[in-house]
C-alpha positions as CSV (number, residue, x, y, z in Angstrom):
1,M,98.9,62.5,114.1
2,R,101.2,61.3,116.7
3,N,104.3,59.7,115.7
4,D,106.4,56.8,117.4
5,F,109.0,59.2,118.7
6,E,106.2,61.3,120.6
7,T,104.2,58.4,121.7
8,N,107.0,56.8,123.4
9,I,108.2,60.2,125.2
10,R,104.6,60.5,126.3
11,A,104.4,56.9,127.5
12,I,107.6,57.5,129.6
13,Y,105.9,60.3,131.5
14,A,102.8,57.7,131.9
15,L,104.3,54.7,133.2
16,W,106.6,57.0,135.3
17,N,103.5,58.2,137.0
18,A,101.9,55.0,137.1
19,G,104.9,53.4,139.1
20,D,106.1,51.2,136.3
21,I,110.3,51.6,136.5
22,E,110.7,48.6,134.4
23,G,108.3,50.1,131.8
24,V,110.3,53.2,131.5
25,L,113.2,51.9,130.8
26,K,111.8,49.7,128.1
27,T,110.5,52.9,126.6
28,F,113.9,54.6,126.6
29,A,115.4,51.6,125.1
30,M,112.8,51.7,122.2
31,L,114.0,55.5,122.0
32,G,117.8,54.8,121.5
33,P,118.0,50.9,121.0
34,T,122.0,51.2,121.2
35,G,121.9,53.3,124.2
36,F,121.1,56.5,126.0
37,N,122.4,59.2,128.2
38,V,121.1,61.5,130.4
39,E,122.5,64.5,131.2
40,Y,121.4,67.1,134.0
41,V,122.3,70.3,132.4
42,G,125.3,71.9,134.0
43,E,126.5,68.3,135.1
44,A,128.4,65.5,133.4
45,P,125.9,63.4,131.0
46,M,125.2,60.1,132.7
47,E,124.5,56.5,131.6
48,G,120.8,56.4,130.9
49,I,119.8,53.2,132.4
50,A,122.1,54.4,135.8
51,A,120.5,57.4,135.6
52,V,117.0,56.8,135.5
53,R,117.5,54.2,138.1
54,D,119.1,57.0,140.5
55,M,116.3,59.3,139.9
56,W,113.8,56.7,140.4
57,T,115.2,55.8,143.5
58,R,115.3,59.9,145.0
59,Y,111.6,60.6,143.3
60,G,109.9,57.3,142.5
61,G,106.5,57.4,144.1
62,C,106.6,61.0,145.6
63,C,106.7,62.5,142.1
64,K,104.2,62.7,139.2
65,T,104.8,64.4,136.2
66,E,102.1,66.8,133.7
67,I,103.4,67.2,130.3
68,I,102.3,71.0,129.9
69,E,104.0,71.1,126.3
70,L,105.7,68.8,124.3
71,L,107.1,69.8,120.8
72,V,108.1,67.2,118.6
73,N,110.4,67.6,115.0
74,G,111.5,64.6,114.1
75,T,113.7,62.6,116.1
76,E,114.2,65.7,118.3
77,A,111.8,66.7,121.4
78,A,111.3,69.6,124.1
79,A,108.9,69.2,126.9
80,H,108.1,71.6,129.2
81,I,106.9,69.5,132.4
82,N,105.4,70.0,136.1
83,N,107.3,67.9,138.3
84,R,104.7,67.8,141.5
85,I,106.7,66.4,144.8
86,S,104.6,65.3,147.6
87,L,106.0,66.3,151.1
88,P,106.1,64.8,154.3
89,D,103.4,67.1,155.4
90,G,100.8,66.0,153.1
91,G,101.4,69.2,150.8
92,E,102.9,69.3,147.2
93,M,106.0,71.3,145.8
94,A,105.8,71.9,141.7
95,L,109.2,71.9,140.2
96,P,108.9,72.6,136.9
97,S,111.6,71.4,134.1
98,I,112.5,71.6,130.4
99,E,113.4,68.2,129.0
100,T,114.7,67.5,125.5
101,Y,115.4,64.5,123.6
102,R,117.6,63.8,120.7
103,R,118.1,60.4,118.9
104,E,120.6,60.1,116.8
105,G,120.8,56.6,114.7
106,D,120.2,54.2,117.3
107,H,121.4,56.3,120.2
108,L,119.3,59.1,122.5
109,T,120.6,61.8,124.3
110,V,118.3,63.3,126.8
111,R,118.7,66.5,128.6
112,Y,117.2,68.1,131.8
113,Y,116.8,71.6,132.8
114,H,115.4,71.8,136.4
115,R,115.4,73.4,139.8
116,S,116.6,71.2,142.6
117,A,114.1,70.2,145.0
């Protein structure tokens, strides 16, 4: 049986694929009611809403996500994601990522391990 943490993480990817950025942000807010940070591993952490909006500006509508595996242990999770980027020539490029989620109290930290497009 899925818990709310897993259900909300899965919802983030489904909402992203549906083009619902406000739904994505609302779901992140449910996971981290006092806020959340996003860190592209190797770079400085960013405030979550600004990071997700920036990600949407760059990849919204041209990147679909597929959960390969999602492991949830309490209030921590790791997801193996296949990001499929649409190319101008009609082709597609796959960019895998590992994405981790950690909730401490009411704050969420999200870390992305990824290759650049």
